[in-house]
PyMOL CGO cylinders between C-alpha atoms (Angstrom):
from pymol import cmd
from pymol.cgo import CYLINDER

trace = [
    CYLINDER, -30.26, 42.70, 91.03, -27.65, 40.24, 89.77, 0.3, 1, 1, 1, 1, 1, 1,
    CYLINDER, -27.65, 40.24, 89.77, -29.53, 37.51, 87.91, 0.3, 1, 1, 1, 1, 1, 1,
    CYLINDER, -29.53, 37.51, 87.91, -26.46, 35.25, 88.03, 0.3, 1, 1, 1, 1, 1, 1,
    CYLINDER, -26.46, 35.25, 88.03, -27.53, 34.23, 91.52, 0.3, 1, 1, 1, 1, 1, 1,
    CYLINDER, -27.53, 34.23, 91.52, -30.66, 32.56, 90.15, 0.3, 1, 1, 1, 1, 1, 1,
    CYLINDER, -30.66, 32.56, 90.15, -30.79, 28.88, 89.25, 0.3, 1, 1, 1, 1, 1, 1,
    CYLINDER, -30.79, 28.88, 89.25, -33.43, 26.82, 87.48, 0.3, 1, 1, 1, 1, 1, 1,
    CYLINDER, -33.43, 26.82, 87.48, -35.31, 24.46, 89.77, 0.3, 1, 1, 1, 1, 1, 1,
    CYLINDER, -35.31, 24.46, 89.77, -37.01, 23.34, 86.56, 0.3, 1, 1, 1, 1, 1, 1,
    CYLINDER, -37.01, 23.34, 86.56, -35.88, 24.76, 83.23, 0.3, 1, 1, 1, 1, 1, 1,
    CYLINDER, -35.88, 24.76, 83.23, -38.42, 25.67, 80.51, 0.3, 1, 1, 1, 1, 1, 1,
    CYLINDER, -38.42, 25.67, 80.51, -37.88, 24.54, 76.94, 0.3, 1, 1, 1, 1, 1, 1,
    CYLINDER, -37.88, 24.54, 76.94, -37.74, 28.16, 75.73, 0.3, 1, 1, 1, 1, 1, 1,
    CYLINDER, -37.74, 28.16, 75.73, -36.50, 31.17, 77.66, 0.3, 1, 1, 1, 1, 1, 1,
    CYLINDER, -36.50, 31.17, 77.66, -34.22, 34.19, 77.43, 0.3, 1, 1, 1, 1, 1, 1,
    CYLINDER, -34.22, 34.19, 77.43, -32.28, 35.95, 80.19, 0.3, 1, 1, 1, 1, 1, 1,
    CYLINDER, -32.28, 35.95, 80.19, -30.68, 39.35, 79.57, 0.3, 1, 1, 1, 1, 1, 1,
    CYLINDER, -30.68, 39.35, 79.57, -29.03, 41.77, 81.99, 0.3, 1, 1, 1, 1, 1, 1,
    CYLINDER, -29.03, 41.77, 81.99, -32.30, 43.00, 83.51, 0.3, 1, 1, 1, 1, 1, 1,
    CYLINDER, -32.30, 43.00, 83.51, -35.11, 40.93, 81.98, 0.3, 1, 1, 1, 1, 1, 1,
    CYLINDER, -35.11, 40.93, 81.98, -36.27, 37.32, 81.93, 0.3, 1, 1, 1, 1, 1, 1,
    CYLINDER, -36.27, 37.32, 81.93, -38.62, 35.85, 79.33, 0.3, 1, 1, 1, 1, 1, 1,
    CYLINDER, -38.62, 35.85, 79.33, -40.25, 32.45, 79.69, 0.3, 1, 1, 1, 1, 1, 1,
    CYLINDER, -40.25, 32.45, 79.69, -42.28, 30.75, 76.97, 0.3, 1, 1, 1, 1, 1, 1,
    CYLINDER, -42.28, 30.75, 76.97, -44.67, 28.45, 78.79, 0.3, 1, 1, 1, 1, 1, 1,
    CYLINDER, -44.67, 28.45, 78.79, -45.29, 24.87, 77.77, 0.3, 1, 1, 1, 1, 1, 1,
    CYLINDER, -45.29, 24.87, 77.77, -48.83, 23.44, 77.68, 0.3, 1, 1, 1, 1, 1, 1,
    CYLINDER, -48.83, 23.44, 77.68, -50.00, 21.37, 80.67, 0.3, 1, 1, 1, 1, 1, 1,
    CYLINDER, -50.00, 21.37, 80.67, -47.55, 22.85, 83.18, 0.3, 1, 1, 1, 1, 1, 1,
    CYLINDER, -47.55, 22.85, 83.18, -48.67, 23.88, 86.65, 0.3, 1, 1, 1, 1, 1, 1,
    CYLINDER, -48.67, 23.88, 86.65, -48.03, 23.94, 90.41, 0.3, 1, 1, 1, 1, 1, 1,
    CYLINDER, -48.03, 23.94, 90.41, -50.85, 22.41, 92.48, 0.3, 1, 1, 1, 1, 1, 1,
    CYLINDER, -50.85, 22.41, 92.48, -51.18, 19.82, 95.23, 0.3, 1, 1, 1, 1, 1, 1,
    CYLINDER, -51.18, 19.82, 95.23, -54.36, 17.88, 96.10, 0.3, 1, 1, 1, 1, 1, 1,
    CYLINDER, -54.36, 17.88, 96.10, -57.16, 19.90, 97.80, 0.3, 1, 1, 1, 1, 1, 1,
    CYLINDER, -57.16, 19.90, 97.80, -60.58, 20.10, 96.13, 0.3, 1, 1, 1, 1, 1, 1,
    CYLINDER, -60.58, 20.10, 96.13, -59.47, 19.41, 92.56, 0.3, 1, 1, 1, 1, 1, 1,
    CYLINDER, -59.47, 19.41, 92.56, -57.99, 16.07, 93.63, 0.3, 1, 1, 1, 1, 1, 1,
    CYLINDER, -57.99, 16.07, 93.63, -55.07, 16.16, 91.25, 0.3, 1, 1, 1, 1, 1, 1,
    CYLINDER, -55.07, 16.16, 91.25, -51.39, 16.99, 91.58, 0.3, 1, 1, 1, 1, 1, 1,
    CYLINDER, -51.39, 16.99, 91.58, -49.24, 18.86, 89.07, 0.3, 1, 1, 1, 1, 1, 1,
    CYLINDER, -49.24, 18.86, 89.07, -45.63, 19.73, 89.80, 0.3, 1, 1, 1, 1, 1, 1,
    CYLINDER, -45.63, 19.73, 89.80, -43.92, 20.60, 86.52, 0.3, 1, 1, 1, 1, 1, 1,
    CYLINDER, -43.92, 20.60, 86.52, -43.94, 24.41, 86.13, 0.3, 1, 1, 1, 1, 1, 1,
    CYLINDER, -43.94, 24.41, 86.13, -40.58, 26.05, 85.37, 0.3, 1, 1, 1, 1, 1, 1,
    CYLINDER, -40.58, 26.05, 85.37, -39.17, 27.83, 88.42, 0.3, 1, 1, 1, 1, 1, 1,
    CYLINDER, -39.17, 27.83, 88.42, -36.17, 30.20, 88.55, 0.3, 1, 1, 1, 1, 1, 1,
    CYLINDER, -36.17, 30.20, 88.55, -34.94, 30.93, 92.07, 0.3, 1, 1, 1, 1, 1, 1,
    CYLINDER, -34.94, 30.93, 92.07, -32.13, 32.11, 94.29, 0.3, 1, 1, 1, 1, 1, 1,
    CYLINDER, -32.13, 32.11, 94.29, -31.23, 30.67, 97.68, 0.3, 1, 1, 1, 1, 1, 1,
    CYLINDER, -31.23, 30.67, 97.68, -30.83, 32.50, 100.98, 0.3, 1, 1, 1, 1, 1, 1,
    CYLINDER, -30.83, 32.50, 100.98, -30.82, 31.99, 104.73, 0.3, 1, 1, 1, 1, 1, 1,
    CYLINDER, -30.82, 31.99, 104.73, -31.53, 35.69, 105.35, 0.3, 1, 1, 1, 1, 1, 1,
    CYLINDER, -31.53, 35.69, 105.35, -34.46, 35.93, 107.78, 0.3, 1, 1, 1, 1, 1, 1,
    CYLINDER, -34.46, 35.93, 107.78, -35.73, 39.42, 106.87, 0.3, 1, 1, 1, 1, 1, 1,
    CYLINDER, -35.73, 39.42, 106.87, -35.95, 40.73, 103.30, 0.3, 1, 1, 1, 1, 1, 1,
    CYLINDER, -35.95, 40.73, 103.30, -38.28, 41.73, 100.47, 0.3, 1, 1, 1, 1, 1, 1,
    CYLINDER, -38.28, 41.73, 100.47, -38.13, 40.67, 96.83, 0.3, 1, 1, 1, 1, 1, 1,
    CYLINDER, -38.13, 40.67, 96.83, -39.95, 42.72, 94.18, 0.3, 1, 1, 1, 1, 1, 1,
    CYLINDER, -39.95, 42.72, 94.18, -40.53, 41.93, 90.51, 0.3, 1, 1, 1, 1, 1, 1,
    CYLINDER, -40.53, 41.93, 90.51, -42.64, 43.28, 87.67, 0.3, 1, 1, 1, 1, 1, 1,
    CYLINDER, -42.64, 43.28, 87.67, -44.53, 40.75, 85.56, 0.3, 1, 1, 1, 1, 1, 1,
    CYLINDER, -44.53, 40.75, 85.56, -45.85, 41.40, 82.05, 0.3, 1, 1, 1, 1, 1, 1,
    CYLINDER, -45.85, 41.40, 82.05, -48.30, 38.93, 80.53, 0.3, 1, 1, 1, 1, 1, 1,
    CYLINDER, -48.30, 38.93, 80.53, -49.64, 40.71, 77.45, 0.3, 1, 1, 1, 1, 1, 1,
    CYLINDER, -49.64, 40.71, 77.45, -49.76, 37.43, 75.55, 0.3, 1, 1, 1, 1, 1, 1,
    CYLINDER, -49.76, 37.43, 75.55, -51.72, 35.40, 78.10, 0.3, 1, 1, 1, 1, 1, 1,
    CYLINDER, -51.72, 35.40, 78.10, -54.93, 34.31, 76.40, 0.3, 1, 1, 1, 1, 1, 1,
    CYLINDER, -54.93, 34.31, 76.40, -56.07, 30.93, 77.65, 0.3, 1, 1, 1, 1, 1, 1,
    CYLINDER, -56.07, 30.93, 77.65, -57.72, 29.83, 80.90, 0.3, 1, 1, 1, 1, 1, 1,
    CYLINDER, -57.72, 29.83, 80.90, -55.25, 29.54, 83.81, 0.3, 1, 1, 1, 1, 1, 1,
    CYLINDER, -55.25, 29.54, 83.81, -52.24, 31.04, 81.92, 0.3, 1, 1, 1, 1, 1, 1,
    CYLINDER, -52.24, 31.04, 81.92, -50.21, 32.52, 84.78, 0.3, 1, 1, 1, 1, 1, 1,
    CYLINDER, -50.21, 32.52, 84.78, -46.89, 34.02, 85.89, 0.3, 1, 1, 1, 1, 1, 1,
    CYLINDER, -46.89, 34.02, 85.89, -45.66, 35.51, 89.11, 0.3, 1, 1, 1, 1, 1, 1,
    CYLINDER, -45.66, 35.51, 89.11, -43.56, 35.05, 92.24, 0.3, 1, 1, 1, 1, 1, 1,
    CYLINDER, -43.56, 35.05, 92.24, -42.82, 31.76, 93.93, 0.3, 1, 1, 1, 1, 1, 1,
    CYLINDER, -42.82, 31.76, 93.93, -41.07, 30.24, 96.92, 0.3, 1, 1, 1, 1, 1, 1,
    CYLINDER, -41.07, 30.24, 96.92, -40.59, 26.60, 95.97, 0.3, 1, 1, 1, 1, 1, 1,
    CYLINDER, -40.59, 26.60, 95.97, -39.01, 24.51, 98.73, 0.3, 1, 1, 1, 1, 1, 1,
    CYLINDER, -39.01, 24.51, 98.73, -40.07, 21.09, 97.44, 0.3, 1, 1, 1, 1, 1, 1,
    CYLINDER, -40.07, 21.09, 97.44, -43.08, 19.56, 95.70, 0.3, 1, 1, 1, 1, 1, 1,
    CYLINDER, -43.08, 19.56, 95.70, -45.20, 19.65, 98.87, 0.3, 1, 1, 1, 1, 1, 1,
    CYLINDER, -45.20, 19.65, 98.87, -44.10, 22.98, 100.40, 0.3, 1, 1, 1, 1, 1, 1,
    CYLINDER, -44.10, 22.98, 100.40, -44.32, 26.17, 98.37, 0.3, 1, 1, 1, 1, 1, 1,
    CYLINDER, -44.32, 26.17, 98.37, -46.26, 29.36, 97.74, 0.3, 1, 1, 1, 1, 1, 1,
    CYLINDER, -46.26, 29.36, 97.74, -46.99, 31.45, 94.67, 0.3, 1, 1, 1, 1, 1, 1,
    CYLINDER, -46.99, 31.45, 94.67, -48.70, 34.71, 93.72, 0.3, 1, 1, 1, 1, 1, 1,
    CYLINDER, -48.70, 34.71, 93.72, -49.94, 35.46, 90.21, 0.3, 1, 1, 1, 1, 1, 1,
    CYLINDER, -49.94, 35.46, 90.21, -52.66, 36.60, 87.84, 0.3, 1, 1, 1, 1, 1, 1,
    CYLINDER, -52.66, 36.60, 87.84, -54.46, 33.72, 86.15, 0.3, 1, 1, 1, 1, 1, 1,
    CYLINDER, -54.46, 33.72, 86.15, -56.27, 34.42, 82.89, 0.3, 1, 1, 1, 1, 1, 1,
    CYLINDER, -56.27, 34.42, 82.89, -59.92, 33.38, 82.91, 0.3, 1, 1, 1, 1, 1, 1,
    CYLINDER, -59.92, 33.38, 82.91, -61.71, 34.98, 79.92, 0.3, 1, 1, 1, 1, 1, 1,
    CYLINDER, -61.71, 34.98, 79.92, -62.09, 38.23, 77.96, 0.3, 1, 1, 1, 1, 1, 1,
    CYLINDER, -62.09, 38.23, 77.96, -63.84, 39.91, 80.89, 0.3, 1, 1, 1, 1, 1, 1,
    CYLINDER, -63.84, 39.91, 80.89, -61.85, 39.06, 84.02, 0.3, 1, 1, 1, 1, 1, 1,
    CYLINDER, -61.85, 39.06, 84.02, -58.80, 37.34, 85.51, 0.3, 1, 1, 1, 1, 1, 1,
    CYLINDER, -58.80, 37.34, 85.51, -58.01, 35.95, 88.95, 0.3, 1, 1, 1, 1, 1, 1,
    CYLINDER, -58.01, 35.95, 88.95, -55.42, 37.79, 91.03, 0.3, 1, 1, 1, 1, 1, 1,
    CYLINDER, -55.42, 37.79, 91.03, -54.51, 35.35, 93.74, 0.3, 1, 1, 1, 1, 1, 1,
    CYLINDER, -54.51, 35.35, 93.74, -52.12, 33.29, 95.79, 0.3, 1, 1, 1, 1, 1, 1,
    CYLINDER, -52.12, 33.29, 95.79, -51.63, 29.63, 96.60, 0.3, 1, 1, 1, 1, 1, 1,
    CYLINDER, -51.63, 29.63, 96.60, -50.01, 28.39, 99.81, 0.3, 1, 1, 1, 1, 1, 1,
    CYLINDER, -50.01, 28.39, 99.81, -49.03, 24.73, 99.95, 0.3, 1, 1, 1, 1, 1, 1,
    CYLINDER, -49.03, 24.73, 99.95, -48.03, 23.19, 103.28, 0.3, 1, 1, 1, 1, 1, 1,
    CYLINDER, -48.03, 23.19, 103.28, -47.30, 19.49, 103.68, 0.3, 1, 1, 1, 1, 1, 1,
    CYLINDER, -47.30, 19.49, 103.68, -48.82, 18.54, 100.34, 0.3, 1, 1, 1, 1, 1, 1,
    CYLINDER, -48.82, 18.54, 100.34, -52.09, 20.49, 100.41, 0.3, 1, 1, 1, 1, 1, 1,
    CYLINDER, -52.09, 20.49, 100.41, -52.75, 23.68, 98.45, 0.3, 1, 1, 1, 1, 1, 1,
    CYLINDER, -52.75, 23.68, 98.45, -55.25, 26.45, 99.02, 0.3, 1, 1, 1, 1, 1, 1,
    CYLINDER, -55.25, 26.45, 99.02, -56.24, 29.23, 96.62, 0.3, 1, 1, 1, 1, 1, 1,
    CYLINDER, -56.24, 29.23, 96.62, -57.25, 32.77, 97.63, 0.3, 1, 1, 1, 1, 1, 1,
    CYLINDER, -57.25, 32.77, 97.63, -58.41, 34.99, 94.74, 0.3, 1, 1, 1, 1, 1, 1,
    CYLINDER, -58.41, 34.99, 94.74, -60.17, 38.15, 93.68, 0.3, 1, 1, 1, 1, 1, 1,
    CYLINDER, -60.17, 38.15, 93.68, -61.37, 39.12, 90.20, 0.3, 1, 1, 1, 1, 1, 1,
    CYLINDER, -61.37, 39.12, 90.20, -59.63, 41.90, 88.27, 0.3, 1, 1, 1, 1, 1, 1,
    CYLINDER, -59.63, 41.90, 88.27, -60.35, 43.23, 84.74, 0.3, 1, 1, 1, 1, 1, 1,
    CYLINDER, -60.35, 43.23, 84.74, -58.97, 41.23, 81.81, 0.3, 1, 1, 1, 1, 1, 1,
    CYLINDER, -58.97, 41.23, 81.81, -57.24, 44.30, 80.38, 0.3, 1, 1, 1, 1, 1, 1,
    CYLINDER, -57.24, 44.30, 80.38, -54.69, 44.38, 83.24, 0.3, 1, 1, 1, 1, 1, 1,
    CYLINDER, -54.69, 44.38, 83.24, -51.52, 43.02, 81.64, 0.3, 1, 1, 1, 1, 1, 1,
    CYLINDER, -51.52, 43.02, 81.64, -48.78, 43.90, 84.13, 0.3, 1, 1, 1, 1, 1, 1,
    CYLINDER, -48.78, 43.90, 84.13, -48.46, 43.53, 87.90, 0.3, 1, 1, 1, 1, 1, 1,
    CYLINDER, -48.46, 43.53, 87.90, -45.68, 44.09, 90.42, 0.3, 1, 1, 1, 1, 1, 1,
    CYLINDER, -45.68, 44.09, 90.42, -45.33, 41.62, 93.28, 0.3, 1, 1, 1, 1, 1, 1,
    CYLINDER, -45.33, 41.62, 93.28, -43.48, 41.99, 96.58, 0.3, 1, 1, 1, 1, 1, 1,
    CYLINDER, -43.48, 41.99, 96.58, -42.55, 38.88, 98.54, 0.3, 1, 1, 1, 1, 1, 1,
    CYLINDER, -42.55, 38.88, 98.54, -41.39, 39.51, 102.12, 0.3, 1, 1, 1, 1, 1, 1,
    CYLINDER, -41.39, 39.51, 102.12, -39.98, 37.25, 104.80, 0.3, 1, 1, 1, 1, 1, 1,
    CYLINDER, -39.98, 37.25, 104.80, -39.97, 37.59, 108.57, 0.3, 1, 1, 1, 1, 1, 1,
    CYLINDER, -39.97, 37.59, 108.57, -38.38, 34.34, 109.81, 0.3, 1, 1, 1, 1, 1, 1,
    CYLINDER, -38.38, 34.34, 109.81, -40.89, 31.58, 108.92, 0.3, 1, 1, 1, 1, 1, 1,
    CYLINDER, -40.89, 31.58, 108.92, -43.78, 33.95, 108.16, 0.3, 1, 1, 1, 1, 1, 1,
    CYLINDER, -43.78, 33.95, 108.16, -44.35, 35.45, 104.72, 0.3, 1, 1, 1, 1, 1, 1,
    CYLINDER, -44.35, 35.45, 104.72, -46.27, 38.25, 103.04, 0.3, 1, 1, 1, 1, 1, 1,
    CYLINDER, -46.27, 38.25, 103.04, -47.30, 38.62, 99.39, 0.3, 1, 1, 1, 1, 1, 1,
    CYLINDER, -47.30, 38.62, 99.39, -48.28, 42.05, 98.07, 0.3, 1, 1, 1, 1, 1, 1,
    CYLINDER, -48.28, 42.05, 98.07, -49.16, 43.40, 94.63, 0.3, 1, 1, 1, 1, 1, 1,
    CYLINDER, -49.16, 43.40, 94.63, -49.15, 46.74, 92.86, 0.3, 1, 1, 1, 1, 1, 1,
    CYLINDER, -49.15, 46.74, 92.86, -50.36, 48.12, 89.56, 0.3, 1, 1, 1, 1, 1, 1,
    CYLINDER, -50.36, 48.12, 89.56, -47.75, 50.91, 89.48, 0.3, 1, 1, 1, 1, 1, 1,
    CYLINDER, -47.75, 50.91, 89.48, -44.78, 49.51, 91.43, 0.3, 1, 1, 1, 1, 1, 1,
    CYLINDER, -44.78, 49.51, 91.43, -45.21, 52.19, 94.11, 0.3, 1, 1, 1, 1, 1, 1,
    CYLINDER, -45.21, 52.19, 94.11, -48.32, 51.50, 96.15, 0.3, 1, 1, 1, 1, 1, 1,
    CYLINDER, -48.32, 51.50, 96.15, -48.50, 47.87, 97.24, 0.3, 1, 1, 1, 1, 1, 1,
    CYLINDER, -48.50, 47.87, 97.24, -51.60, 46.11, 98.58, 0.3, 1, 1, 1, 1, 1, 1,
    CYLINDER, -51.60, 46.11, 98.58, -51.54, 43.05, 100.82, 0.3, 1, 1, 1, 1, 1, 1,
    CYLINDER, -51.54, 43.05, 100.82, -52.67, 39.79, 99.21, 0.3, 1, 1, 1, 1, 1, 1,
    CYLINDER, -52.67, 39.79, 99.21, -51.70, 37.20, 101.78, 0.3, 1, 1, 1, 1, 1, 1,
    CYLINDER, -51.70, 37.20, 101.78, -49.90, 36.62, 105.08, 0.3, 1, 1, 1, 1, 1, 1,
    CYLINDER, -49.90, 36.62, 105.08, -49.01, 33.00, 105.78, 0.3, 1, 1, 1, 1, 1, 1,
    CYLINDER, -49.01, 33.00, 105.78, -46.83, 30.65, 107.76, 0.3, 1, 1, 1, 1, 1, 1,
    CYLINDER, -46.83, 30.65, 107.76, -44.68, 28.01, 106.06, 0.3, 1, 1, 1, 1, 1, 1,
    CYLINDER, -44.68, 28.01, 106.06, -44.02, 24.92, 108.16, 0.3, 1, 1, 1, 1, 1, 1,
    CYLINDER, -44.02, 24.92, 108.16, -40.79, 24.21, 106.27, 0.3, 1, 1, 1, 1, 1, 1,
    CYLINDER, -40.79, 24.21, 106.27, -39.88, 27.87, 105.77, 0.3, 1, 1, 1, 1, 1, 1,
    CYLINDER, -39.88, 27.87, 105.77, -37.77, 28.61, 108.83, 0.3, 1, 1, 1, 1, 1, 1,
    CYLINDER, -37.77, 28.61, 108.83, -34.29, 27.89, 107.49, 0.3, 1, 1, 1, 1, 1, 1,
    CYLINDER, -34.29, 27.89, 107.49, -32.63, 28.24, 104.10, 0.3, 1, 1, 1, 1, 1, 1,
    CYLINDER, -32.63, 28.24, 104.10, -35.19, 28.91, 101.37, 0.3, 1, 1, 1, 1, 1, 1,
    CYLINDER, -35.19, 28.91, 101.37, -35.41, 29.41, 97.62, 0.3, 1, 1, 1, 1, 1, 1,
    CYLINDER, -35.41, 29.41, 97.62, -37.54, 32.12, 96.01, 0.3, 1, 1, 1, 1, 1, 1,
    CYLINDER, -37.54, 32.12, 96.01, -38.00, 33.72, 92.62, 0.3, 1, 1, 1, 1, 1, 1,
    CYLINDER, -38.00, 33.72, 92.62, -40.33, 33.55, 89.62, 0.3, 1, 1, 1, 1, 1, 1,
    CYLINDER, -40.33, 33.55, 89.62, -42.40, 31.04, 87.67, 0.3, 1, 1, 1, 1, 1, 1,
    CYLINDER, -42.40, 31.04, 87.67, -44.74, 30.81, 84.67, 0.3, 1, 1, 1, 1, 1, 1,
    CYLINDER, -44.74, 30.81, 84.67, -47.01, 28.05, 83.39, 0.3, 1, 1, 1, 1, 1, 1,
    CYLINDER, -47.01, 28.05, 83.39, -50.01, 27.11, 81.26, 0.3, 1, 1, 1, 1, 1, 1,
    CYLINDER, -50.01, 27.11, 81.26, -52.06, 24.35, 82.93, 0.3, 1, 1, 1, 1, 1, 1,
    CYLINDER, -52.06, 24.35, 82.93, -54.22, 23.71, 79.86, 0.3, 1, 1, 1, 1, 1, 1,
    CYLINDER, -54.22, 23.71, 79.86, -53.42, 23.39, 76.16, 0.3, 1, 1, 1, 1, 1, 1,
    CYLINDER, -53.42, 23.39, 76.16, -51.79, 26.79, 75.78, 0.3, 1, 1, 1, 1, 1, 1,
    CYLINDER, -51.79, 26.79, 75.78, -48.51, 28.69, 75.61, 0.3, 1, 1, 1, 1, 1, 1,
    CYLINDER, -48.51, 28.69, 75.61, -47.56, 32.35, 76.11, 0.3, 1, 1, 1, 1, 1, 1,
    CYLINDER, -47.56, 32.35, 76.11, -44.57, 34.60, 76.79, 0.3, 1, 1, 1, 1, 1, 1,
    CYLINDER, -44.57, 34.60, 76.79, -44.17, 35.84, 80.37, 0.3, 1, 1, 1, 1, 1, 1,
    CYLINDER, -44.17, 35.84, 80.37, -41.77, 38.75, 80.95, 0.3, 1, 1, 1, 1, 1, 1,
    CYLINDER, -41.77, 38.75, 80.95, -40.12, 39.57, 84.28, 0.3, 1, 1, 1, 1, 1, 1,
    CYLINDER, -40.12, 39.57, 84.28, -38.22, 42.80, 84.96, 0.3, 1, 1, 1, 1, 1, 1,
    CYLINDER, -38.22, 42.80, 84.96, -37.28, 45.32, 87.67, 0.3, 1, 1, 1, 1, 1, 1,
    CYLINDER, -37.28, 45.32, 87.67, -36.16, 42.58, 90.07, 0.3, 1, 1, 1, 1, 1, 1,
    CYLINDER, -36.16, 42.58, 90.07, -35.07, 44.03, 93.41, 0.3, 1, 1, 1, 1, 1, 1,
    CYLINDER, -35.07, 44.03, 93.41, -33.86, 42.56, 96.70, 0.3, 1, 1, 1, 1, 1, 1,
    CYLINDER, -33.86, 42.56, 96.70, -34.14, 44.97, 99.65, 0.3, 1, 1, 1, 1, 1, 1,
    CYLINDER, -34.14, 44.97, 99.65, -34.43, 45.14, 103.40, 0.3, 1, 1, 1, 1, 1, 1,
    CYLINDER, -34.43, 45.14, 103.40, -37.76, 43.83, 104.67, 0.3, 1, 1, 1, 1, 1, 1,
    CYLINDER, -37.76, 43.83, 104.67, -40.56, 46.21, 103.66, 0.3, 1, 1, 1, 1, 1, 1,
    CYLINDER, -40.56, 46.21, 103.66, -43.10, 44.22, 105.70, 0.3, 1, 1, 1, 1, 1, 1,
    CYLINDER, -43.10, 44.22, 105.70, -43.01, 46.00, 109.04, 0.3, 1, 1, 1, 1, 1, 1,
    CYLINDER, -43.01, 46.00, 109.04, -43.24, 44.22, 112.37, 0.3, 1, 1, 1, 1, 1, 1,
    CYLINDER, -43.24, 44.22, 112.37, -46.74, 44.03, 113.84, 0.3, 1, 1, 1, 1, 1, 1,
    CYLINDER, -46.74, 44.03, 113.84, -47.43, 46.90, 116.25, 0.3, 1, 1, 1, 1, 1, 1,
    CYLINDER, -47.43, 46.90, 116.25, -50.95, 45.98, 117.43, 0.3, 1, 1, 1, 1, 1, 1,
    CYLINDER, -50.95, 45.98, 117.43, -52.11, 43.31, 119.87, 0.3, 1, 1, 1, 1, 1, 1,
    CYLINDER, -52.11, 43.31, 119.87, -49.28, 41.74, 121.79, 0.3, 1, 1, 1, 1, 1, 1,
    CYLINDER, -49.28, 41.74, 121.79, -48.53, 38.01, 121.51, 0.3, 1, 1, 1, 1, 1, 1,
    CYLINDER, -48.53, 38.01, 121.51, -50.42, 35.87, 124.02, 0.3, 1, 1, 1, 1, 1, 1,
    CYLINDER, -50.42, 35.87, 124.02, -47.36, 34.99, 126.10, 0.3, 1, 1, 1, 1, 1, 1,
    CYLINDER, -47.36, 34.99, 126.10, -46.71, 38.70, 126.67, 0.3, 1, 1, 1, 1, 1, 1,
    CYLINDER, -46.71, 38.70, 126.67, -50.34, 39.66, 127.10, 0.3, 1, 1, 1, 1, 1, 1,
    CYLINDER, -50.34, 39.66, 127.10, -50.98, 37.14, 129.87, 0.3, 1, 1, 1, 1, 1, 1,
    CYLINDER, -50.98, 37.14, 129.87, -47.55, 36.92, 131.48, 0.3, 1, 1, 1, 1, 1, 1,
    CYLINDER, -47.55, 36.92, 131.48, -48.62, 39.07, 134.42, 0.3, 1, 1, 1, 1, 1, 1,
    CYLINDER, -48.62, 39.07, 134.42, -51.78, 37.12, 135.19, 0.3, 1, 1, 1, 1, 1, 1,
    CYLINDER, -51.78, 37.12, 135.19, -52.14, 34.23, 137.62, 0.3, 1, 1, 1, 1, 1, 1,
    CYLINDER, -52.14, 34.23, 137.62, -54.92, 31.65, 137.67, 0.3, 1, 1, 1, 1, 1, 1,
]
cmd.load_cgo(trace, "trace")
């Protein structure tokens, strides 16, 4: 994947981009979060993205976070449209025993957080971000081959031209090196739903 198509939405103080690898050194007190439960807003994490109006595609990247060591250190995939409309998927360090593998979806200025605990010794994860018009899917993998679904969501502002890519941050007083590699842009790997039909089709033959 040609990294020349990526642009910084917010540039970190320290980073390195080679032909097939990106390294970001996080700055303390950087994060992406909007309102909801914690009642604070933070919108200063470095974000590297490319722009597209393609309606169906998948973006895959491997993240390595061997150096993460402090609570909430994180790196992963992101679709950052503006400060109040974005999504991200990442592993957030918690302690020596476990981390949080999760995703945040932010629509119209309010974030949610869906997580599951994974062992603290996991230090690399692949993510796959897929688009089907204004619906999105985030998946993860420990080997880059078998992907597991993390989240399906709708983005209210995600129907037209979007930006997507990678991010890394350290919300507390910490810093670490996040490494991104094996970036790939492919046809949409998230297959169309083949189960229950949409309501307008299901009930089109009925009369009341």
